[in-house]
C-alpha positions in Angstrom: -0.1 0.0 0.0 1.6 3.2 -1.1 1.4 6.1 1.3 1.1 9.7 0.2 1.4 12.8 2.5 -0.5 15.6 0.6 0.4 18.8 2.4 0.1 22.5 2.0 3.3 24.4 2.0 6.8 23.9 0.8 9.3 22.8 3.5 12.9 24.1 3.0 16.0 22.2 4.1 16.3 22.2 7.9 15.7 20.0 11.0 12.1 19.3 10.1 12.9 18.1 6.6 15.8 16.0 7.9 13.4 14.3 10.4 10.7 13.7 7.9 13.1 12.2 5.3 14.7 10.0 8.1 11.4 8.6 9.3 10.0 8.0 5.8 13.1 6.2 4.8 12.8 4.0 7.9 9.1 3.5 7.2 10.0 2.4 3.6 12.6 -0.1 4.8 10.5 -1.6 7.6 7.3 -1.5 5.8 8.5 -3.1 2.5 8.1 -6.6 3.7 4.8 -5.9 5.2 3.2 -4.5 2.2 3.5 -0.9 3.3 5.1 1.9 1.3 6.8 3.5 -0.3 5.9 6.8 1.2 6.1 10.1 -0.5 5.4 13.7 0.3 3.5 15.8 -2.3 3.6 19.5 -1.4 1.1 22.1 -2.9 1.2 25.8 -2.4 -1.6 28.4 -3.1 0.5 31.3 -4.3 -2.6 33.4 -5.1 -3.8 33.5 -1.4 -7.2 31.8 -2.1 -7.4 30.3 1.4 -8.7 26.9 2.3 -10.9 26.5 -0.8 -8.0 27.1 -3.1 -5.8 24.8 -1.1 -8.5 22.1 -1.3 -8.4 22.4 -5.1 -4.7 21.9 -5.2 -4.8 19.0 -2.6 -7.5 17.2 -4.6 -5.3 17.4 -7.8 -2.4 15.9 -5.7 -4.4 13.0 -4.4 -3.8 9.6 -6.3 -6.9 8.4 -8.1 -9.0 6.1 -5.8 -6.8 6.8 -2.8 -8.3 6.3 0.7 -8.3 9.8 2.2 -7.2 10.4 5.8 -7.3 14.0 6.9 -5.4 15.3 9.9 -7.9 17.5 11.7 -8.4 18.6 15.4 -11.9 17.1 15.2 -10.6 13.7 14.4 -10.1 10.6 16.4 -7.2 10.3 18.7 -5.5 6.9 18.4 -2.7 5.2 20.4 0.2 4.1 18.3 -0.8 0.5 18.3 -4.3 1.3 17.3 -2.9 3.5 14.4 -0.8 0.6 13.3 -3.9 -1.7 13.3 -5.8 1.0 11.3 -3.0 1.0 8.6 -3.0 -2.8 8.6 -6.7 -2.7 8.1 -6.6 -0.5 5.1 -3.7 -2.6 3.6 -5.6 -5.9 4.3 -8.8 -4.4 2.9 -7.1 -4.0 -0.5 -6.2 -0.2 -0.3 -3.5 0.5 -3.0 -3.1 4.1 -2.1 -3.6 5.9 1.3 -3.4 9.7 1.3 -2.9 11.7 4.5 -3.9 15.3 4.1 -2.4 18.1 6.1 -3.9 21.5 5.5 -2.4 24.9 5.8 -2.5 27.4 8.7 -6.3 27.6 8.6 -6.9 23.8 8.4 -8.6 21.7 5.8 -11.5 23.0 3.7 -14.8 21.5 5.2 -15.8 19.9 1.8 -12.4 18.1 1.5 -12.6 17.2 5.2 -16.1 15.7 4.6 -14.7 13.5 1.8 -12.2 11.8 4.1 -12.7 8.2 5.1 -11.1 8.9 8.4 -10.2 12.0 10.4 -7.1 11.6 12.6 -6.1 14.0 15.4 -2.9 14.3 17.3 -4.8 15.7 20.3 -6.7 18.8 21.3 -3.6 21.0 20.9 -3.1 22.8 17.7 0.3 21.9 16.0 2.1 23.8 13.3 1.6 21.9 10.0 5.3 21.4 9.6 5.4 19.6 13.0 2.4 17.6 12.1 4.3 16.3 9.1 7.2 15.1 11.4 4.8 13.6 13.8 2.9 11.8 11.1 6.1 10.5 9.5 7.3 9.2 12.9 4.0 7.5 13.6 4.0 5.8 10.2 7.5 4.4 11.0 6.4 3.5 14.6 3.2 1.7 13.1 5.4 -0.3 10.7 7.8 -1.2 13.5 4.8 -2.4 15.7 3.4 -4.5 12.8 7.0 -6.0 12.2 7.4 -6.8 15.9 10.3 -4.4 16.2 11.4 -3.3 19.7 11.2 0.4 18.6 7.8 0.8 20.2 7.8 0.3 23.9 4.8 0.0 26.1 
């Protein structure tokens, strides 16, 4: 199952980019034998300042055809890492070829796009900068693959 992080904003070189690249490389290595990956980041940017609606148009264009859509949203469900790993395994085992995680811009995700999501995922009630949300999602993808592989990375 290919994993796509469809995100608003361009991330320059720096510590966040290095973390994302590291975790997604680890995810690809760990997930390969589990039918997970590869993972890729697709960045979109609304240069005309059209807000959430314009960002939603760009995000929809970035989504792979027939991908299952999971939106990161503060109204979403909070999962433990083991539960997140089981959610990924369920999508994979259910025949999902492409899973797309959407992270909106500073104002969040357009309600129409959010309503189209098969699942809303939250990292808690706190609001996180979307650049850090990318890092957190990348780490959780790697952690989920590690849990499914029986690796000692995740400790209870």
